[in-house]
N, C-alpha and C positions, 0 to 999 in steps of 0.2 A: 456555517463554515465557509462551504463552495461560493458562496456571493460575496463574502470579504473577499477571499481569495482570488479572487475575477477581480474586484474593486482596486487590488492592492496592484495586479498586474497592469491595470490601465492608469494607478497615480504613478508607477514605476516612470512612465514616460515623461512626467512633467517634474519631479521630485527628484532635486540634486540629491550626490551623495553628501552625507553629514561627517560631524567628528569622527576621526578612523578610531577612539576609542570605544570599546565595543562595552555595552552597557550590560551584558552577560560575561561573567566571570569564569572561564574554563578552569576547573578544580582537579579534572581528569582523565584522562584518556587510555582509551584502550582498544585494540582490535583480534580478532580469531577468529578461527572456521568456526562453520556455524552448519545447521542445517534446519531448514525452515519448511514447515506444513501447512498447507494451504487447502481448505477445507471449506467447501461450498456447497450446500445444498441442492437438491434438484429443485428446479422452478415444476411441482405438479401439477396438473389439471384435476377439477373436480369432476368426476363423471356422470352424466346425465342419468336424470331417474330413469330406470327400465322402462321399455316401452310393453303397453301390457297385451302382451300373445299370448295365446292359449296355454304355453307352455310355463307360464310365469301365473298361472290361476292355483288357488290352493292346492287342491286336489292332484293337479300336473307337478308343482314344485314338491309338495312332499314327496312324490312318487320318485321323483327325480335324486332324491337324497340319497337313495338305494343304488345309484346307477353305479356300474363298475369304475374304476379309475382308466381314466385317458376318452371318455366318451363328452363328445364336443358341447357345451354350453350352447342353447340354443340362440340366446342373447347377442351370441357372438355375430349370428347371421342378422340381425336386425339394424337398419338405419341407425341407432343409436349406437347401438355395439360397435360397428365397423367404423363411425365417428369416433369414439372414444377410442378405440384402439390406433388410429390414426392420430389423436394427438397425443396421446401417450409416446410413440412411437418420435414423433416431431420435439415431444418435453425431452426424452430420454437423449438423442442427439445434441442437443444443444446445451445438456446441462453439462458444468463444469467438472472434470475427473479432480479427484485426489490426489496432490502431487508433493513430493519431499522435495525439494532443491536443496544442492551443497551451494555453500557460499563463502560469506563473508558476514559478521556483525560489527558494527562501528559502534561505539559507547562512549559517549561523552558526560562529565556531570558539570553543570552551571549552577551558576550564583546568580542572581537577579538584582542587581545594583542600585537599581531605580526604587521607586515608590511606585510605579505603573505596574500595572497586570500583563503579564506578557502572554498573548495569545497564538502568536506564529511565530517561528525560527527556521532560518536559512542556513545551514551549515555545510562546511565541507571537511573532509579529512585528507591529507596530502601526502604523498610519499614520493620523495626525491632519492635518487641514485647518485652519492657524491661523486662516481665516475662518471656521470652524463646530469649533470645539473641542470642542464636545459630540459632534461625529461621529466613532467610533474604527470603524477595519476592522481587524479582528483575525482572522489566519489561525495556528491552533493545530495544532500536530503533536505527535505520540508517536513517540519512537524507543526502539529496541532498540538498546541498545550494551553496550562491555566497555571502560569507561575506569579504567587503574589510577590508583591515588592519586599526584599530581605530574603527571598524562600531561594532553595535549590530545587534541581529536579534533573534525573535521569536521562536521558534520549538516545536513545538506541535505532540505528537504522541498518537494513541488511540491503547487501549489493552480492550479484554473482560472481564481480570484478574484484582481485587483490591488490596486492600491492606488486605481485610479481609479472604484472602486465610490461610493466616496465622499470624492474629492478632486477640486473641478471643475477643468477642462481647464486654464485659466490656470496655477493652482498647481501643478500636475503637468508644465506645460509649462516654468514657471519655475524647477519641483526647489525647491520653498519649503517644502514640506509636513514634517512631524516624522513622524521613526522611531523605534522603541523596541522593544527586544527584551527580554522577558522569559521568565526561566526560573521554570515555576509548580512543577515537581516535579520529586526526585530520589529514587531509590529503590535501595538499595546491594543487593551483593549477599549483605550478612550478614541482609537483612530489615527493617534501618532506614529512615527518608525524612527527607525535610524536605518543606517544602510552603510556599509562599510566602502572608503575609495577605493575605486578600481575594480566595483565589481557591481554588474549590472543584471537586471532581472530579464533583460533580453537575452541573454546568452543562455538561458535553460526556458526559452519560452514556450518550444515544442515539448517538452518533458514535462511541463507545469499544466500545460493547458491537458495534456495525457490524465494528470493524478485528479485532477478536477473531477474527472469523469470517473474515476473509481468511487469504490465505496469507502468511507472515511469511519474510521472508529476514533472518541476521542482520546487524546495523549500519544498517538502515532505517529511515526515516520513514513514517508515515503521518497523510496529513491529517485532523483532526478537524473 
């Protein structure tokens, strides 16, 4: 997936935009407040085998079973024990914490109108305030998918930003702002592609390179 995405970034410099009629038909769209929980297990280390010190021999080890609570384990004072404790400390400090983030979920349903299998989709959700038509909030996403010809699929992206970033409170409360969903780029399993006129992969180059370094789960979307 990552190599294919990187290849598409290079191709963008040479392949011109094509017909503006998207091969993916958007059949529904909506957005809502959402909370996303990110849970990454810590990358623990395997402790080394305990050094054979006198306290680890059978008789002494069995005797230590009856030690009162709080007595220091003699293994902690060996070179192996200190190394294991240091490695665990470093590992724990680097382990990502579980976080629950408040944001917005952007959902669309698309229908593949071609016979080719779609593998990658770039799309965006736009918000426009009628009182300030020049201000447009754009939430762009990149999805790794598998949509056979003639089939449909639900796509969902998560962002910390919502329409309120550019829309005034009154317009937001009255729900009179304009919503637009655009398919910016479609890449197929056979290496061919379609790209919307007026959109360039170069405008999301920085965030595109960032998501390439992240862990990917098949069928997911990343915010750009």
